[in-house]
N, C-alpha and C positions, 0 to 999 in steps of 0.2 A: 323256645324249644324248636329244634330242627326236625327234619323228617324222620330221623332215627330215634326220636324220643329223648335226645340228650339235651339237658338244660344248659343253655349258653349263659355265661355270666353277663350281667348287665354292665353298661359302660361305667356306672358308678362303682360297681364291685371291682372292675378292672383297675380303676384309678386308686381305689382303696388298697388293692394288692401292691400296686407300684409304690404307693406312699409308704406302706409297711416295709417293703423291701429296701427303699432308700433310707428310711429311719434305721433299719437294722444295720445296714452297712455303715452309714455315717456314724451311728452311735457306737458300733463295735470298734471301728478304727479310731474314733476319738477317745474311747475308753482306754484302748491300748496306749494311745499317746498320753493320756492322763496318768496311767500307772508308770509308764517310762519317764514322764516328766517329773512325777513325784520322786522317783528313784534318782533321777538326775539332780533335782533340787536338793534332796536329802544328802546325796553324796557330796555335792558342791558345798553345802552348809558345813558338813562335818570336816571336809578337807580345809576349808578356809578358816573356820573357827580354830582348828588345831594349829594352823600355821600363822594366822594373822590376828586371831582373837575376834571378839564380838564386834568391835569397831570396824575391823576389816570386812566382816560379813555384811555390815550395814552399808559400807561403801560399794561392795560388789553388788548387793541387791538393788541399790538405787540406780547404779549405772546400767545393769542388765535390764532393769524395768523400763528403761527408755525405749526398748523395743515395743512395749505395750502402750506407750504414751499415745500413739495413734491407733485406735481400735481397728481401722481398716488400712491395709497396706497401700491402698491407692488413694488415700485422702478422701474417700467417698466419691471421687469422680468416676470410679469404675462402675457405678450404678448404670451409666449409659451403656456400657459394654454388656453388663448382666442382662438388662432388659432387651437389648438388641439380639443377644445370643438366644434368649428365651423365645423371642418373637420369630427368629430365623428357624429355630428348631420346630416351632409350631406352624411354620409356613406362612406367617403373617407378613414377613419381609423377605427380600431376596438375599442370597449370599453376598452379593456385591454391596448391598446396603449395610450389612453387618460388618464387612471388611472396612468400609469407610468409617463407620463408628469406631471400630477398634483402633485403626491407625491414627485417627484424630485424637482420641483420648490418650493413646500411647505417646504421641508427639507432645501433647500438653503436659503430661506427667513427666516426660523427660526434661522439659524446660524447668519445671518446678523443682525437680531433683537437682539440677545443676545450680539453681538459685539457692537451694537449701545448703548445698555443699559449700558454696561461697560464704553464706552467712555463718555456717558452722566454723569455718576457718577464721573468719573475722572475729568472732567471739573468743575463740581459743587463743589468738595472738594478742588480743587487747585486754579485756577484763578477766578472761579465763573462766572456764566452766565451773570450777569449784566454787567461785563466788556466786554464781547463778544458782547452784544447787544447794548451797549452804553446807559445803564440805570443807575440811581443812585444806589450805593451799598446798598443792603438791604437783610438781610438773608431770609425774607419771599419771596422776588422776586426770589432769587436764588433757593429756595426749590420748588416754584411753577413752575418755568421754567424747572427744572429737572423732576418734576412730569409729566408735559405736554409732554416732549420729550420721557419719559419712556412709557407713555400710547400710544403714537404714534408708538413707536417701537414695542410694544406688538401687535398692530393691523396690522402690516405689513404682516405677513404670512396669515392673514385672508383675504387679498385682493384676494387670489386665488379663493375663493368661488364666489366673485362678477364676476371675469373673466369667470368662468365656466358658470354662468348664462348669461352673455353678449354674449359669443360665441354661446350659444344654442338659441339665439334670444329672451331671456327673460330679456332684459334690463329694461322693464317696472316694473319687480319685484324689481330690484335694486333701482329704483327711488321711488317705492311705499314705501319700507321699510325706505328709507332715510327721509321720512316725519317725522318719529319719532324723528330725531335729533333736529329740532327746537322746537318740542312739549315738549321734555324733558327739554330743556333750559328755555322755557317760564314758565314751571311748577316749576322750581327750582331756578330761578335767584333771586327772591325776598326773599325766605327763607334763601338762602345762603348769600345774601347781608346783612341780619339782623345780622348774627353771624360773618361775615368776619371782620377782622381788617385791611385788606389792599386790594386794587384792584387786586393785583396779585393773591390772593387766589381765586377770582372769575374766573380767567382765566383757572383754572383746570376744571371747569364745562363743557365747550365745548369739552374738551378732553375726559371726561368720557362719554358724550353722543355719541361722535364719536366712541369710543370703543364698546359701547353697540350695536350700529347700525351695526358695522362691525361684531360682533359676530352673530347677527341674520341673516345678509345677507350671511355670510359664511355657516351657518346651512342650509339655503335654497339652496345654491349652491351645497352642498354635498348631500342633499336629492334628488335633481333633477337627480342625477346620480344613484339613487337607493340605496343610503346608502353605496356604495362601497368605497367612499373616506374617508380616515381617518382624524381625527382632529389633532392628534399629528403625525408628520413626522420628524424624526431626521436623516434619511439616505435615499438617493435616491434609486429608484427601480433598481434591478439588470438588467444590460444590458443597462441602460440609464445613460450616463455620464453627469457630470456637464457642460462639454464643449458644449454638445448639447443644453442645456438650455441657457447658456450664448451666444452661437453662434446665436440663434434666437433673443435674447433679448438685446444684448449689445448695439445696436443702439438705442433701445427704452429707455434703461437706460441712455444713453448719452442725449437723448432728455429730459428726466425727470429732470436730473441735470441741463441741459442748461436752461430749463424753470424756474427752481428754481432760478438760478443765475440772469437770465435776467428779470424775471417778479416779483419775490417775494423778492429778496435780496435788492431791492430798499428801502424797509421799514427800514432796518437796516442802509442803507446809509443815509437816511433822519434823522434817530435818531442820527447818528454821526455828520452829516454836518450841522444840523439845530437845532431849538429850540424845546422844549416840545410842545409848541402850534402848531408849524408846523407839528410835528409828529401826534398830535391829529387831525389836519385838514386832513392830508393825510389818517389817519386811518378811519376817518368818510366816506371819499369818497370810500375807499376800502371796507368798510363794506357793501356797496350797489353794488359796481362794481363786486366784486368777486362772490356773488350769481348769478348775472345776467350772468356772464361768465360761471358759473357752469351749468346753465340751457342750454345755447347754446352748451356748450361742451358735455353734456350728450345726448342731442338730436342728435348731430353730431355722437356720438359713435354708435347710432343705424344704421348709414350708413355703418359701418365697415363690418359686416358680409354680408350685402346686396351687397356692392361693390365687396367683395371677391368672392361671388357666381356668379356675373354678369360680371366679367371682361372678356373682349373679345367680349361682346355683347352691350356694352355701346357706346354712341356717345358723341361727345364734347358738344352737346346741352343738354344732361342730366346733365353733370357737370355744365354747364352754368346756368341752371335753379336752381340747388341746391345752387350755389353761390349767385344768386339773392335772393333766399328765405332767406338765412342766412344773407345776407346784410341787408334785411328789418328787420330781428330779431335784428340785431345789432343797427339799427337806432332807432327802437321803444324802445329797451332796454336802449339806451342812453338817450332818452327823459324821460323815467321813472326814470333813475338815477338822472338826473338834478332836476326833480321835488321833488324826495324823499329827496335828500341831502339838497336842499334849504329849504324845509318845516321843516325838523328836526333841521337843524342848526339855523334857524332864529326864529322859533316859539316854538318848543318843548324844545330845549336847551337854548333858550333865548340869543343866541349869545355867550354862554360860549365856544363853539367850533365854531369859525367863519370860514365859507367857502364862498368865493366870487363866484359870478356867473361865472366870467371869468375862475377861477381855475377849477370849476366844469366842464365847457365846454371843458376844455383841455382833459378830460377823454373820451369824446365821440368818437373822431377819433380812439383812441386806441381800444375801444370796437367794433366799426364797422370793423376795420382791422382784429381784432381777429375773428369775426364772418365770414367774407369773406374767411378767411384762412382755416376754418374747413373742408369743403368738399374735398379740394385738399389734406389736411393732412390725411383724412380718406381713400382716394383712394390709396395713396402711402404707403401701409403697407406691400408690399413685402420686401424681404431682401434688394434688391437694393434701393427700395424707402425709407425704414427706414434709410439706411446708408446715403443717400442724405439728408434726413431731419435732421439727427444728425449733419452733417457738417453745415447746414444752421442755426440750433439752436445754435451751438457753436459760430458762427459768430454773431448771434443776441445777445447772452448773453454778449459777449465782447463789442459790440457796445452799448448795453443798459447801462452797467456799466460805460463805458467811457463817454457817453453823460450825464449820471446822475451826475457824478463827475464834469463835466464841467458846467452844467446848474443849478443845485440846489443852489450852493452858490450865484448865481446872480439872479435867478428867483424863487427860493423857490419851493413849491410843484408843481406849474404849470410847472416848468422846468422838474421835475421828470416825469410827465405825458406826456409831449411832447417827452422826451427821449424814453419812452415806445412806443409811436405811431410811431416815426421815425424808430426805430429799427425793429419792427415787419413788417412794410410796406416794408422796403428796403431789409431785410435779410430773410424774411419768406413768406409773402403774395405773392409778385410778382414772385419770382423765383419758388416757389412751384406750383403756378397755371400754369406756363409755362411747368414745368416738368410733371404735371398731364395731360395736354392736349397731350403732346408727348407720354406719357405712354398709353393713350387711343387709339391713332392712331396706335401705334405699336402692341398693344394687339389685336385690330380688324384685322389688317393685318395678324398676326400670326394665328388667328382663321379661317380667310377666306382661307389662304393657306393650313391649316390643313384639312379643309373641302373639298377643291378641290382634295388634294392628296388622301384622303380616298375615295372620289367618283370615282376617276380614278382607284384605286385598285379594288373597288367593281365591276366596269364596266369590 
């Protein structure tokens, strides 16, 4: 209370207000993207099924899903930029140190992108991508798949701009710009469909929209640093070695690859193990499941810098409340998923892509488990925490693939979704939550001991 009798908010209350504000903005923008993404996906499904049939939609969905094969556009290496940006905003490191981290990661990702483009071209001209993905041999499909992967590779270095924004507490700008992605697809899907001769050609459209949004987000990320960050970086900053980047990000890279294998590789397994109609059924569910997961995941990422700044002052109750909130998000997202897929399958597509209610319900436990896992995952972002998560994700990936191979031949698409639910619950959700609680207790104990020691010295 000041001299005028006005009660000033405590630092904790100020932090809570900021968190609520960020949650509101990020959630609002991502919800808009979800609605527009659902509209874009529904429009694409309707147009493609009408012109190319259910098999054409299956091919389109599989190729366009390649954009989500890597959960993080920077292969996980951008965690070094995120942490450096967060530390720079908090005054823990200088602007120069942040710039060195940014340019070094950018240079490394540029080299990786060029390598991926070369590998993409090599596969396309030798065995062909349809053979890898379990699709019918078709030159147009091979070219389209190569183009999608090349555009994805070009966008990889641009992910550092988004990480710079996220670390500085401006995740709402990332989600705001992302709204352009579904808008571009809605505006272009019908004109492109009119001139396309195969469904695979339409699959390039989401990749183009993805790249354009990445370019704009990267520009905003570099501008927020005062224009000091370069667009082209081919060599790391002097005095900053590649090992320093990889050392911070290796665990996050393993997590990215593990999530790819465990959560996205299923689509390719379904393509190989089942029929085209089953792939179309699985793709329709994923068309609404993945955007819902994306909303939950992006909201959770707003917790990262907040947890990083409050570690040592958090209680287990704080984590519990966030887990409950995200569990509710998963539940309502699951309900929306069931309604959306049922309506689109039965009425809009007139059963051309048939999804039973039982199969659709199999996706709900997975979505809830994914949502419950997010707060714990965002808390364990220290070096040791990421290493532990990398081990758990590796176990989850192996379990997911094994269960998918065992269940899909017998239970079809429902078996694939059950495999996802079991693997994330057993290998990620439960052990990560226990580790997060222990981390909170140890961090609070260290903070209290440090405060006592400082107090004794001052006395």
